[in-house]
Backbone bond lengths (Angstrom), bond angles and torsions (degrees), N, CA, C in turn:
res aa  C-N    CA-C-N  psi(-1)  N-CA   C-N-CA  omega(-1)  CA-C   N-CA-C  phi
1 M - - - 1.302 - - 1.399 114.20 -
2 T 1.423 113.76 -46.38 1.550 119.84 177.13 1.572 108.34 -63.33
3 G 1.212 123.90 -46.57 1.446 127.86 176.13 1.530 112.96 -53.58
4 Y 1.293 112.46 -47.77 1.443 121.59 -177.07 1.650 106.04 -62.84
5 A 1.358 116.14 -46.56 1.481 119.75 179.88 1.605 109.35 -62.14
6 L 1.344 117.11 -40.16 1.438 114.62 179.61 1.459 112.42 -71.82
7 L 1.190 121.23 -31.79 1.616 130.06 178.07 1.585 105.77 -60.79
8 S 1.363 107.68 -52.11 1.432 113.84 177.92 1.434 116.80 -55.92
9 G 1.347 115.69 -48.93 1.477 122.77 169.59 1.627 116.71 -46.18
10 L 1.258 102.31 -52.40 1.541 109.45 -177.87 1.512 110.93 -61.13
11 R 1.384 116.61 -43.73 1.415 118.14 -175.88 1.572 110.12 -70.50
12 M 1.361 118.39 -40.77 1.426 118.38 179.49 1.531 114.17 -66.50
13 F 1.513 116.93 -35.61 1.288 117.01 -179.77 1.582 111.87 -67.53
14 R 1.258 113.39 -40.36 1.558 121.95 173.53 1.477 109.93 -52.51
15 D 1.335 118.63 -44.00 1.445 121.53 -174.88 1.526 109.63 -75.49
16 C 1.342 117.97 -34.44 1.554 118.54 -176.56 1.558 109.71 -75.62
17 Y 1.363 118.98 -33.61 1.305 127.28 178.96 1.526 118.21 -110.39
18 A 1.316 111.19 31.38 1.471 117.19 -179.38 1.457 112.54 -57.62
19 A 1.350 119.12 -47.67 1.382 121.52 -173.81 1.585 114.40 -65.73
20 Q 1.276 119.58 -33.17 1.429 123.38 173.26 1.514 115.01 -75.41
21 I 1.315 114.41 -41.40 1.418 116.84 175.95 1.440 114.77 -68.31
22 F 1.277 120.68 -43.63 1.482 124.26 177.96 1.524 108.38 -63.88
23 A 1.277 121.87 -43.05 1.576 119.48 -175.41 1.415 107.28 -74.44
24 A 1.279 121.46 -41.53 1.509 117.09 177.84 1.450 115.12 -69.03
25 S 1.321 124.98 -31.69 1.427 130.54 172.60 1.452 113.48 -56.35
26 L 1.412 113.46 -42.58 1.349 122.22 -178.45 1.605 114.05 -87.80
27 G 1.130 116.77 -13.05 1.512 129.26 178.15 1.577 106.41 68.89
28 V 1.429 121.17 48.14 1.321 126.30 -177.52 1.525 106.99 -130.34
29 A 1.271 120.95 167.12 1.523 121.56 178.40 1.538 107.91 -77.19
30 A 1.125 119.86 -37.88 1.569 123.22 177.97 1.513 110.11 -139.03
31 A 1.283 117.28 134.25 1.532 121.28 -179.78 1.553 106.62 -73.57
32 P 1.334 116.97 151.39 1.550 124.45 178.48 1.619 104.08 -66.86
33 G 1.323 108.30 151.79 1.509 114.33 -175.22 1.559 107.70 -68.00
34 Y 1.370 119.80 -28.03 1.603 117.66 -171.53 1.527 106.84 -70.74
35 L 1.397 122.09 -26.08 1.312 121.85 178.73 1.526 116.26 -58.03
36 Y 1.293 110.10 -40.18 1.467 112.71 175.75 1.486 114.74 -62.33
37 M 1.255 122.22 -29.95 1.416 128.80 179.99 1.498 111.34 -78.42
38 L 1.402 118.25 -37.96 1.427 121.20 -174.10 1.462 112.51 -97.04
39 A 1.349 120.58 -9.72 1.454 121.29 -172.22 1.605 111.54 -61.09
40 D 1.398 110.81 -40.73 1.497 117.12 -178.37 1.419 116.29 -104.88
41 L 1.395 115.51 6.98 1.510 116.74 179.29 1.525 113.20 -66.06
42 P 1.294 121.46 -44.40 1.556 118.64 175.84 1.508 111.64 -63.92
43 G 1.395 118.28 -34.31 1.402 120.45 177.60 1.549 116.08 -64.07
44 S 1.416 107.83 -38.47 1.528 112.45 -179.98 1.602 109.49 -68.72
45 L 1.292 115.92 -39.42 1.455 120.85 -175.25 1.477 102.90 -73.83
46 L 1.216 129.60 -40.42 1.497 125.50 173.81 1.448 118.11 -63.40
47 A 1.253 113.29 -32.19 1.563 122.95 -177.37 1.616 102.41 -74.43
48 C 1.252 120.79 -40.53 1.405 119.75 179.70 1.535 114.30 -72.00
49 A 1.370 116.09 -34.21 1.404 118.84 179.28 1.617 108.22 -80.20
50 A 1.300 120.13 -20.79 1.483 121.06 173.95 1.671 109.75 -74.03
51 L 1.293 112.27 -39.05 1.473 118.59 -175.25 1.544 105.08 -71.31
52 V 1.309 120.60 -38.44 1.558 123.37 -178.97 1.588 107.78 -70.11
53 L 1.249 117.36 -43.91 1.478 120.02 176.08 1.623 114.70 -61.26
54 L 1.310 111.47 -44.80 1.523 118.55 173.62 1.451 113.81 -56.60
55 N 1.384 114.82 -37.21 1.501 118.93 -177.42 1.414 109.10 -66.41
56 R 1.317 127.75 -26.13 1.393 130.06 176.66 1.506 114.30 -81.83
57 V 1.334 117.72 -4.62 1.443 118.08 173.86 1.684 105.92 -88.36
58 H 1.128 116.88 115.52 1.514 122.85 178.55 1.483 111.97 -85.06
59 D 1.172 123.09 -24.91 1.390 127.80 -174.40 1.584 107.64 -86.52
60 N 1.281 114.96 111.94 1.492 119.15 -174.86 1.583 111.33 -61.79
61 R 1.178 121.53 -37.71 1.436 122.87 177.84 1.447 114.25 -68.58
62 G 1.396 112.48 -39.99 1.520 113.36 177.74 1.511 105.65 -70.20
63 A 1.351 123.41 -35.51 1.494 121.78 -179.74 1.562 107.27 -61.51
64 L 1.340 116.24 -42.47 1.445 115.61 -175.69 1.504 110.66 -66.00
65 R 1.329 118.40 -34.59 1.507 119.86 178.79 1.459 107.31 -68.20
66 C 1.401 118.48 -42.37 1.409 121.57 179.01 1.606 114.43 -56.47
67 M 1.321 109.16 -44.95 1.513 119.68 -179.71 1.538 112.30 -62.77
68 L 1.254 113.62 -45.63 1.547 116.61 -178.46 1.473 112.14 -72.81
69 Q 1.322 114.52 -28.47 1.519 118.72 174.78 1.493 112.84 -66.55
70 A 1.424 109.74 -42.08 1.500 119.07 -176.79 1.534 107.07 -70.50
71 I 1.363 119.47 -37.94 1.396 120.63 174.22 1.497 116.51 -58.65
72 S 1.290 110.88 -42.64 1.528 118.29 -179.68 1.446 108.93 -63.63
73 L 1.442 114.83 -49.04 1.499 121.18 -177.55 1.501 108.79 -59.59
74 G 1.379 117.30 -47.30 1.436 117.39 179.26 1.482 114.86 -56.39
75 A 1.281 116.89 -47.07 1.575 123.41 177.90 1.454 108.26 -60.45
76 A 1.300 119.00 -40.51 1.529 121.54 -175.12 1.536 107.81 -72.33
77 G 1.360 117.18 -34.68 1.405 120.15 172.45 1.559 113.11 -68.49
78 M 1.303 127.71 -36.92 1.390 121.36 165.33 1.410 120.92 -61.46
79 L 1.388 112.99 -35.78 1.603 114.56 177.55 1.490 102.87 -69.06
80 V 1.249 121.48 -50.05 1.606 115.73 -174.31 1.531 111.49 -62.17
81 A 1.289 119.64 -31.40 1.466 121.39 -174.81 1.637 106.26 -76.92
82 T 1.252 111.64 -37.26 1.587 115.92 171.49 1.435 112.87 -62.32
83 L 1.305 119.42 -41.95 1.484 123.72 -175.70 1.609 104.33 -70.70
84 L 1.286 122.43 -41.50 1.409 123.92 173.81 1.450 117.39 -61.76
85 F 1.360 118.93 -39.53 1.402 124.71 172.29 1.560 110.27 -65.60
86 D 1.271 117.06 -48.43 1.481 119.01 -170.86 1.639 107.12 -70.41
87 G 1.341 112.57 -22.84 1.594 113.45 169.69 1.385 113.79 -88.78
88 R 1.341 121.61 9.78 1.474 125.48 -178.82 1.596 115.30 58.63
89 I 1.292 114.66 33.26 1.338 119.34 179.44 1.505 111.14 -92.07
90 I 1.287 114.93 -34.29 1.505 118.25 170.48 1.590 110.08 -117.01
91 G 1.330 114.69 163.19 1.412 118.17 -175.57 1.613 108.47 -89.87
92 G 1.448 112.51 173.37 1.384 117.54 -178.77 1.535 115.68 -58.33
93 A 1.322 112.58 -39.44 1.507 116.29 -173.17 1.532 112.86 -70.97
94 V 1.385 116.27 -40.83 1.463 119.85 174.38 1.474 105.90 -65.82
95 W 1.263 122.37 -42.50 1.508 120.47 173.11 1.415 115.78 -48.33
96 Q 1.285 118.07 -53.26 1.518 125.85 179.88 1.555 111.60 -57.40
97 L 1.388 116.41 -42.92 1.406 116.93 -177.76 1.613 111.12 -75.14
98 A 1.330 118.62 -30.40 1.524 116.72 166.88 1.402 114.20 -68.39
99 L 1.276 119.75 -35.24 1.524 121.95 179.93 1.557 106.98 -67.46
100 G 1.308 118.28 -46.60 1.452 123.46 -177.63 1.610 108.43 -56.19
101 A 1.360 114.61 -38.98 1.452 122.57 -173.01 1.576 104.05 -71.97
102 G 1.381 115.19 -51.07 1.351 117.34 -175.06 1.522 112.93 -66.42
103 I 1.291 121.73 -38.11 1.486 128.63 -179.37 1.480 108.04 -61.65
104 Y 1.343 117.55 -57.78 1.499 120.51 -166.79 1.505 110.04 -82.64
105 L 1.347 122.32 -21.52 1.436 120.88 167.36 1.370 115.19 -69.03
106 T 1.332 120.91 -35.79 1.463 126.40 175.52 1.537 108.33 -73.61
107 Y 1.260 118.16 -44.24 1.460 124.81 -171.75 1.517 116.69 -64.11
108 C 1.395 108.78 -39.43 1.400 116.77 -175.96 1.446 117.05 -69.98
109 I 1.312 120.28 -26.11 1.378 127.46 -178.75 1.588 111.33 -105.96
110 S 1.324 122.43 -1.49 1.388 124.84 179.79 1.453 117.76 -87.44
111 G 1.337 118.17 -13.07 1.446 128.41 -174.95 1.492 114.94 -95.66
112 A 1.328 114.93 -123.88 1.454 124.00 -176.01 1.530 113.40 -60.66
113 P 1.430 120.85 -42.29 1.514 115.46 170.78 1.473 119.25 -56.12
114 F 1.298 117.19 -43.35 1.423 120.19 174.45 1.504 117.12 -60.14
115 F 1.446 115.19 -48.70 1.383 114.51 177.69 1.561 119.32 -65.76
116 D 1.311 109.82 -25.80 1.606 117.99 175.78 1.512 106.25 -65.85
117 R 1.282 117.16 -46.95 1.451 124.95 179.21 1.458 111.72 -61.74
118 L 1.240 118.15 -46.06 1.449 124.22 -178.97 1.627 109.61 -62.73
119 L 1.252 118.21 -48.50 1.404 118.54 178.43 1.518 111.33 -63.16
120 A 1.349 121.30 -35.11 1.305 125.93 -173.88 1.608 110.03 -75.29
121 A 1.343 112.23 -37.99 1.459 115.24 174.02 1.539 110.54 -70.48
122 A 1.220 123.01 -29.57 1.439 122.62 177.50 1.491 114.28 -86.38
123 Q 1.388 113.43 -6.86 1.467 116.26 178.80 1.534 113.09 59.60
124 A 1.288 111.04 40.54 1.444 123.42 -173.03 1.584 108.45 -89.45
125 E 1.374 123.72 140.42 1.283 124.22 174.74 1.588 113.69 -76.90
126 G 1.305 123.42 145.45 1.455 121.32 176.03 1.571 110.96 112.28
127 T 1.389 116.15 -174.06 1.323 117.68 -179.95 1.582 107.83 -123.75
128 A 1.379 114.06 177.56 1.456 117.10 -174.50 1.513 110.41 -89.82
129 T 1.184 120.97 11.65 1.476 127.98 -175.65 1.511 114.26 -46.84
130 F 1.469 103.03 -59.48 1.590 109.16 177.76 1.538 118.65 -58.22
131 L 1.497 109.99 -41.64 1.426 111.16 174.43 1.451 115.30 -58.63
132 V 1.303 118.02 -43.31 1.594 120.48 -178.32 1.484 106.17 -64.08
133 F 1.264 122.33 -39.54 1.509 122.77 -173.37 1.605 103.90 -69.52
134 L 1.400 114.54 -44.35 1.462 110.01 -177.96 1.521 112.46 -70.95
135 A 1.293 120.87 -32.71 1.433 121.41 177.75 1.505 111.17 -63.82
136 D 1.355 112.67 -39.82 1.538 110.87 179.40 1.442 110.66 -75.79
137 F 1.335 123.64 -31.51 1.296 116.55 166.53 1.524 121.83 -57.54
138 C 1.368 118.97 -46.42 1.411 122.43 172.77 1.456 110.31 -58.78
139 G 1.298 123.12 -33.52 1.522 125.61 174.75 1.537 112.95 -62.59
140 Y 1.317 112.77 -43.97 1.502 117.73 175.83 1.488 115.08 -63.84
141 V 1.296 112.97 -41.93 1.538 116.73 -178.43 1.611 106.12 -66.06
142 V 1.379 114.57 -44.16 1.591 110.52 174.52 1.390 119.03 -64.73
143 T 1.411 116.60 -27.15 1.463 120.44 -179.66 1.633 107.07 -71.39
144 I 1.310 111.58 -45.77 1.554 117.10 -179.68 1.554 109.19 -61.09
145 G 1.245 119.07 -41.86 1.422 125.22 173.83 1.397 116.68 -58.15
146 L 1.344 119.27 -45.96 1.472 122.78 179.57 1.504 106.14 -68.48
147 L 1.337 121.89 -43.20 1.466 120.86 -178.22 1.601 111.75 -64.67
148 L 1.325 114.95 -43.59 1.389 115.47 175.47 1.483 114.04 -63.64
149 L 1.274 114.15 -37.64 1.659 115.96 171.39 1.450 113.54 -61.55
150 Q 1.335 117.93 -38.30 1.523 119.16 178.26 1.518 111.03 -67.24
151 N 1.205 115.36 -35.47 1.556 122.98 -173.82 1.471 113.25 -80.83
152 F 1.254 118.37 -30.51 1.538 123.08 -171.72 1.451 111.09 -119.75
153 A 1.376 126.55 -26.90 1.447 122.38 -167.38 1.517 110.09 -122.57
154 A 1.386 117.57 -18.01 1.438 117.83 -174.26 1.594 107.87 -80.95
155 P 1.414 117.53 146.23 1.383 114.99 178.87 1.428 118.06 -64.66
156 R 1.262 114.41 146.97 1.546 119.60 -176.21 1.572 105.22 -122.24
157 T 1.198 110.51 101.45 1.512 118.43 -175.07 1.552 109.48 -79.15
158 A 1.440 116.34 -25.28 1.443 112.81 -178.19 1.495 110.13 -76.07
159 A 1.427 123.61 -23.50 1.380 120.70 169.51 1.411 116.20 -64.26
160 A 1.429 117.36 -32.00 1.438 121.25 -179.00 1.636 112.09 -89.15
161 A 1.195 115.95 6.10 1.481 117.51 178.29 1.370 109.19 -70.48
162 P 1.313 127.03 145.14 1.448 133.06 173.21 1.548 105.37 -69.74
163 A 1.441 114.24 149.84 1.407 121.33 -176.88 1.563 109.36 -65.69
164 D 1.374 118.98 -26.39 1.450 118.70 -174.28 1.490 113.57 -105.20
165 S 1.376 115.11 24.65 1.454 122.86 -177.25 1.518 115.39 -83.19
166 G 1.296 120.16 -0.58 1.392 123.05 175.37 1.552 108.61 133.51
167 G 1.281 114.39 9.13 1.568 110.61 169.04 1.408 113.13 86.28
168 E 1.331 117.59 -162.45 1.467 125.32 179.62 1.423 114.55 -59.34
169 G 1.382 117.30 -41.44 1.450 116.61 -179.32 1.508 112.73 -64.95
170 S 1.212 116.11 -37.75 1.603 114.62 173.73 1.390 112.13 -62.71
171 E 1.332 115.72 -45.02 1.638 115.88 -175.40 1.461 105.50 -63.88
172 R 1.341 123.53 -41.95 1.503 126.41 178.20 1.523 109.07 -55.30
173 H 1.322 119.23 -45.18 1.368 126.80 -174.03 1.524 109.55 -63.81
174 D 1.396 114.44 -44.51 1.489 123.56 179.61 1.422 109.66 -62.03
175 A 1.347 114.91 -48.38 1.576 121.42 -178.73 1.526 110.73 -61.13
176 N 1.437 117.74 -40.82 1.448 116.03 176.74 1.478 112.36 -71.78
177 A 1.310 123.37 -26.15 1.350 129.29 179.33 1.591 110.38 -66.78
178 A 1.470 108.00 -42.03 1.436 114.52 178.91 1.464 115.93 -63.97
179 V 1.397 116.01 -39.37 1.408 121.61 173.42 1.342 118.08 -65.60
180 L 1.424 118.41 -34.39 1.470 122.21 -179.93 1.536 104.40 -75.04
181 R 1.318 128.13 -40.28 1.454 122.92 -178.77 1.535 107.83 -66.90
182 Y 1.246 117.49 -34.16 1.575 118.47 178.52 1.537 104.74 -66.28
183 Y 1.353 120.71 -47.35 1.404 116.61 -176.90 1.525 113.39 -63.28
184 I 1.463 117.63 -40.60 1.391 118.39 173.88 1.444 119.21 -51.75
185 W 1.386 114.96 -39.11 1.521 121.34 179.51 1.569 109.40 -71.33
186 L 1.413 113.17 -33.25 1.492 115.36 175.59 1.559 108.90 -61.58
187 L 1.343 111.64 -48.20 1.498 115.55 -178.92 1.381 112.22 -61.78
188 Y 1.351 129.97 -40.45 1.344 128.14 -175.97 1.608 106.13 -61.66
189 F 1.367 115.80 -53.12 1.420 116.91 -179.18 1.521 117.34 -68.71
190 S 1.294 120.32 -41.50 1.414 119.99 -179.61 1.484 116.72 -75.68
191 S 1.251 118.16 -37.25 1.455 120.73 174.94 1.563 114.18 -61.52
192 A 1.353 112.83 -47.41 1.366 118.38 171.46 1.525 122.32 -61.47
193 A 1.257 110.97 -37.84 1.571 116.37 173.91 1.564 109.17 -70.98
194 I 1.339 119.35 -37.10 1.599 118.40 -179.94 1.467 105.28 -66.41
195 A 1.379 123.44 -48.50 1.413 120.43 -177.13 1.545 113.65 -62.39
196 V 1.289 116.79 -36.53 1.472 119.13 174.95 1.599 112.43 -65.67
197 L 1.413 116.30 -45.93 1.461 122.27 177.06 1.320 112.38 -61.59
198 A 1.319 123.81 -34.24 1.345 129.11 177.63 1.577 115.48 -65.29
199 L 1.268 111.07 -45.11 1.541 119.27 172.73 1.461 114.93 -66.91
200 C 1.306 117.79 -38.08 1.387 122.29 171.82 1.536 118.53 -67.12
201 A 1.357 110.42 -35.23 1.491 114.53 177.19 1.634 109.00 -73.72
202 R 1.217 115.15 -31.36 1.529 117.13 177.74 1.536 110.31 -59.31
203 G 1.293 115.62 -41.22 1.432 121.50 -175.49 1.508 110.87 -76.73
204 S 1.384 109.69 -38.77 1.530 114.16 -177.43 1.552 109.06 -71.57
205 F 1.229 120.29 -43.57 1.444 125.13 -178.70 1.578 107.87 -61.71
206 A 1.272 118.37 -47.55 1.397 126.55 -177.63 1.647 105.94 -59.12
207 A 1.238 123.15 -48.16 1.398 131.07 173.40 1.492 115.42 -54.43
208 A 1.399 112.63 -46.44 1.470 120.65 -176.33 1.544 109.37 -69.58
209 L 1.243 113.69 -40.53 1.493 119.53 -174.72 1.609 104.62 -73.97
210 D 1.248 120.81 -43.98 1.443 120.61 177.11 1.586 109.19 -62.42
211 A 1.187 121.51 -37.17 1.486 120.08 -179.12 1.529 107.95 -72.36
212 R 1.226 122.86 -33.95 1.438 129.43 173.76 1.505 109.47 -58.85
213 D 1.379 117.91 -49.34 1.336 121.01 -175.44 1.591 109.73 -70.62
214 S 1.319 112.87 -33.45 1.523 115.14 175.66 1.405 108.99 -60.65
215 A 1.351 118.61 -48.22 1.427 127.63 -173.95 1.572 110.00 -60.60
216 V 1.344 116.82 -42.09 1.429 122.44 -179.02 1.518 108.71 -70.38
217 A 1.391 117.50 -42.44 1.494 121.43 -179.20 1.465 110.37 -61.69
218 G 1.432 115.64 -46.31 1.533 125.47 175.16 1.530 110.97 -49.79
219 G 1.391 118.34 -45.05 1.372 122.62 -179.01 1.592 117.23 -60.54
220 G 1.460 109.70 -29.59 1.409 113.83 179.96 1.380 114.34 60.44
221 D 1.393 121.29 -136.39 1.496 123.27 -168.91 1.699 103.14 -104.70
222 A 1.210 115.60 20.04 1.502 115.86 178.24 1.521 114.36 -51.88
223 P 1.337 118.83 -47.46 1.478 118.46 176.76 1.504 113.57 -56.31
224 K 1.390 114.78 -47.33 1.358 119.40 -178.87 1.584 111.53 -57.37
225 Q 1.330 115.50 -49.67 1.401 126.37 -177.78 1.503 109.25 -56.09
226 R 1.335 120.30 -47.51 1.430 123.18 176.51 1.545 116.49 -59.36
227 L 1.454 108.90 -40.36 1.532 108.35 176.75 1.602 114.30 -71.20
228 L 1.353 115.91 -29.80 1.433 112.37 167.90 1.401 120.23 -68.07
229 A 1.355 119.13 -32.64 1.411 123.81 174.22 1.478 113.56 -63.64
230 E 1.321 114.40 -35.27 1.459 120.12 178.09 1.443 110.72 -71.69
231 A 1.320 119.13 -43.59 1.471 122.78 179.24 1.474 111.74 -60.29
232 E 1.544 113.67 -44.16 1.503 115.79 178.84 1.502 112.45 -63.39
233 S 1.304 119.09 -37.40 1.450 120.60 177.22 1.524 111.34 -65.96
234 E 1.260 120.37 -37.10 1.522 119.96 178.76 1.578 105.80 -68.58
235 E 1.350 121.31 -39.98 1.444 115.64 -179.99 1.586 113.02 -71.92
236 A 1.442 118.33 -23.67 1.360 118.05 177.90 1.534 109.02 -72.95
237 D 1.296 117.51 -31.30 1.487 123.22 175.67 1.407 114.56 -67.75
């Protein structure tokens, strides 16, 4: 749930500040229009392929393991891509394509598909509706918190720029750079946290499901015997 909330915050912040992030990552005043169309194209194709492949996995526990592994790999990919961009090894366009792939691969399998498989693996009654609403609510809370932090607590280099430093264009460049730096630090923290949480969840879910199976196996046919005894008592009456 925490990882999904962090991922939702990253995705929404990138959508809200796409113009500033794209322009600053490319080092231009305004990003070209085609980048907005192509930035998430690899991610959408990868997400569709992941959902199709997971649909072929009929074992719910196996699907859970695959999902958590994909989430950790997607988060690790975002972290590595950000490190490479921050080290000026890859350019801004490549970084945005890698981010889109990592974000949407992780996001598409972290919500309803994951909760459905979790309930099926646990053989729990009910639907995943409440879990989906709760996860979305946590995601909105994190998103609002990140936006408020950006607006009121993040450093504003544009406001500190001297009046003769190049005019409006220089101020806009500094403002975009401040948003980009803030987003990079968000990516460092959130992607690392998501990867670690996914790995921890894999071990935790496996232990919980194994414990449940052991408890059910230990009970044996006691529920059936109780039902038979109740039926026999009713017939005797």
